[in-house]
N, C-alpha and C positions, 0 to 999 in steps of 0.2 A: 578753321582751321586752328588746333591749341598750337600754341610757339612752343619750339621745343629746344630744348638744352641735354648739353650730356652732362653726364652724372656717372657714378662710380655704381654699381649696382651687383645686388645678391638674388636670383632668384631660387634660390635652397640653401639651409643652411650645412656648414663643413668649417675646413679649411682656409687659408688664403684665396688659392686656388678657384673660390668659387664668383671673387670677386671680378666684376670685367665694365669696364666704360663704355655704355650705351647712350645713344638717346633716345630721350621720355620725353614727356609734356613739361611746359615749364609749371610752376604752382599759381596762383595769384593769392593772394591778404585779403583773410575774412577779418571779420568783427575783432577787434582788438590785437588785431595781426600787424605786422609789418615782412615786406618781400624784399629780400639781401640779396644784392650781385655782390656774391662771395670772392675773396679776395685771397685766405689761404685759408684753413679747417686746420685744426686739431684733432692728432691722434691722441686715441687712450686708453686703458684697457678696457675700459669698460665697451670699447669699439669691439676688439677681439674677439668677446666672451656676448656680444650683440649677434654679433656675425654668426655667433655657434648654436644658437637661440638659447643662452645659458641664462639670458633674464628676463624671461618670462614672465617670471613673477612680477615685474613691472613694464613690460612693454605687447602690448597687442602688435604682431607683426603681419604682415601684408608684403605678397612680393609683384611686380621687383620690388627690393626696399633699399633706401638709398641711407648709411650710416651715416653717423659722424654727429657728435655734442658741437662742439666750439666752434666760433665760424668770428671773422674779422671783416668788414665789407662796406658797401654805399647802399643805402636806403635807395629804392625804385618802386617805391609804391606801398602808400600805407592804406589800410582797410578802416573801416569805420569805427569812432570810436577814440581813434589813436589819437593821442592828444599833444606828445609831448617833444616826438620825434616830427621828421619833414626828410622829403624825397631832397636826397643830395647830401644828406647826416652820415656821416662815416660813425662806425660803431663796432662793439664786441662785444660779444652775449652767446648763449646756447639757444641750438634749433628747437622746433617740435620732435626730436625724436624722442624724445623717452616718452611722449603722448602716442605713440606709434605713427606719427608723420616722418614722412622723408626725410634725412637729415642734411648736413653739408658737405658732405664728398658732393659737389654738384655745384653747378654752373650760379642756379640762384637757389634761397630756401625761404621757407617764412621762419618767423620768431615772435613769440609772444611780448609785445611792448615793453612790459616788466620786465620781460630776462635778458631786455640790449641796456646797453650804457652809451654815452659816447668817447667815441676817444679822444683821449688827453690832446689836450696840443703839444705837439714835440713828441708822441707817442708813434710806434709804427703801427701798421693792419700786422705787421708780419710775429711778431712779438706778442699783441694781443691777442692775438687767434690762442695760443699756446698758454692762457691764463682760466679762462672762466672754471670749469671744470674741477681741474687741480686746484684752482686757487680758491672754489666755493667749497672745495671738500673740505680743502684744510682751515679754511676758516670755522668752518661749519663745526668739525670737530674739536677745533682747539678750542673756541670760544662758545657756541653755542651748547654744545653735547661737553666739550671737555672741564668749561669754567676755568680756565688757565689763566692768572694773576701773575702780576711781577712779584719776583724775588723766588716765585714756584718752580721746580724742576718738570723738565719733560724729555720725553724718552723717543723716538722719532724713528721707527724701527723704517728702515728704507730710507735713508735721508738723501739720496742722491736722486731720484726718479723727479718725474713732475710732483705730483703731489709734495714729496718730501722738500724739493728744493723751494717751494711755497711757504711750505710747513715751518721752516728753518726759519727765513723771515719774517712772518708774522709772529712766531713766540719771539722772537727778537724785539719786535717793536713793544711787544709787551713786557717787555723787561724781563725775562723767564732766562733761567740756565737749560743748555740744550744740550743734551747727547744723541746722536743718531747713529744705526748700525748702519754700514756700507764697505765695501768692500776697500783695502789699502788704496788703490790706485784711485781710489775716491775721496780721499782725506784730507788733502789739500781744497780740493772744493767746498766741499761741506762746512769748512774753516771758515773758508773765504764769505762764504752766505752769514754770518752767524754763529756757527756752534763751536761750543765749546770744550764735548767730548767726541769723539771720532773712532765708534767699537769697529774691531775688524769682524766681521760677523764667523769669518771664515779660518780665524786666530786665536781670537781669543772668547773665553765662556762668555757668554752676552750677563746673565746676569749676575757673575761676578763683576765682571767688570761696570757694572750698573751701581752696584752696591758699595763698590771702591770708590765712586765717583759720587756716590749720593747713599749715606750710610741709612740702611731704613725704607728702601726705596724711594723712585721718585712721586711726584705729585700726581703726572697722567703720563700714560703711555698714548702716540696716536700710531696703529697699525696700519701702516701704507705699503704694507707683502704681503699678508693673510695668509691664506692656506695653511694656518693652524704653525706656521714658523715661530712664534715666539708665546702664541696664548697658552700652554702645556704650561709654562712656567712662569704666566703675571702672577702667580701668586708670591716668588720668590725675588718680585721688580717692582712691585706696585705696593708704596706702604698702607697702613689700616687710613682710612678715608679717602683714597685715590682714587683713582676710575681708568678706566682701561678701555679704548675709544675703536672698534673696528670700523672699517672702510666696508660697510654690506655688499656693495657689487664687489670684492674681492674671494668673497665666497668660502671668507675663514670660518664660518658657522661655528661661533662659540652654540653648546649644547645648556639646554636648560639645566645639567647637572652642573656644570663649567661654571654656569652664573650662580646658581645656589651655592657651589663650592667657594666660589668670590665673595660673595655675602659673608658667609660663617665668617672668611677671613678678613672684614673687615672692609673691601672694595670693590667696585661696579663695575660689570663688562656691560656696555653699551653702544651703540650701535651710531651712528653718524647720520642714518635717515629718520632719527628722531627730530633731525635740525630740519629739513626734505621744505617745511612750508617756508622756510626763511629765506629760499634759494634768493629771490629775487633782493632782501636785504643784505645778504650776503656779497652778493656780486656789487653791490653798491658801494660796501667796504672794502671789497678789494680795488673797484676802481678808484677809489679812493686811495688807496697806498698805492697804486700804480701810479697817478698823478701826481703823487709826492716823493715819487722816486725813491719809497718806502722795500716796493713788491718787484720785482724783476725776472725772467725766467734768464737763466744766467747763460745757459745754452741750448741752440738750437739747430735743429738739422733739415734740410725743406728736402720733400720728395712731389713728384708732380702726379696727378691722379692716376697715370698705367703705374708709378710706384708703390701704390699702396700697396696690396698684397706683401712686398717686402719690410716694408715699415711696418705691417700688422706680425711677419717673424720677429721681428727683431721684436716690438715690444713683451710680445707673448714670450721671448725668451725672457725676458724681465731684469736685461739688463742695461736699457738705456739714460745714460744719464740727461735731465733737463728733458728735454720734448723734441719731438717728430713734429711737421704743422704741413700740410699740402697745399700745395703754390697753385690752387687753383688758377687764378687772373692776378699773378703780381702787378700787370701794369694797372694795376686800380693804385697802388701805394703810386708808386710816379704821379698822375693823374692828381694824388689827390695833395 
């Protein structure tokens, strides 16, 4: 008989109420895979979009389906071909939800060895679980696609969320000058992370504020909000020769006409998905920054598995500061 485990599953697309805790079969590690006992799972905007069926372009769904990209926990089984990880290792990284397999909102999940990193000494599984998706998204958008360099200017649209929190810190390590959009209540939070200019999008004209701060426009925009909030004014925010990087899973969806208009004005609209093949390298770079103390998740909130529907409502509302993590088996933290 297949061993059972508890997991948060959905059997249909819909709102947060389609999620419920159920007993399902425990997976096994296949070739190149690792089975991880999950201590914590991260909650990301991509999770609620997956729940609604909005990411069918990227994911082959099946039901019952377990959500959850981010994870941190302990290796309990390694499959054939795994060379760098061993049973008992504490790790963090991403599940195989993106390939259509069950994710990390469960007591156990599988991951490719390449998409896991050892937990750095002195770091917590709880914090590590909040980093992978936000961190690789920020790193890929800023470095691999954005080409951000020391002395350049960057505007991060949505500086207080998970991606924004990490993006500010990565940009600071690169020596860039940083402005972000956020609410007035988050201004001190983003400044403490390394932001030079906090723009209150509710009270200020963002384009005017950007051009007062960086005359002629910024070298790079990383849009961590999407939904077209900033894109229509990109031409007044990005300098000639600059780049506007969308996070594609946020579904801001620049049209070909908008991309052509940007080219006519001398800048590019790009997608972070152009760097998707470099996820393992991005995760390794993120782990190094985390180990060195250059990157952290400045604010965390916990929820149990049964509380994930409410966590999704908060994330879907778009005003979570930092990240929410799912405490699946927090006792593993103490055991470590």
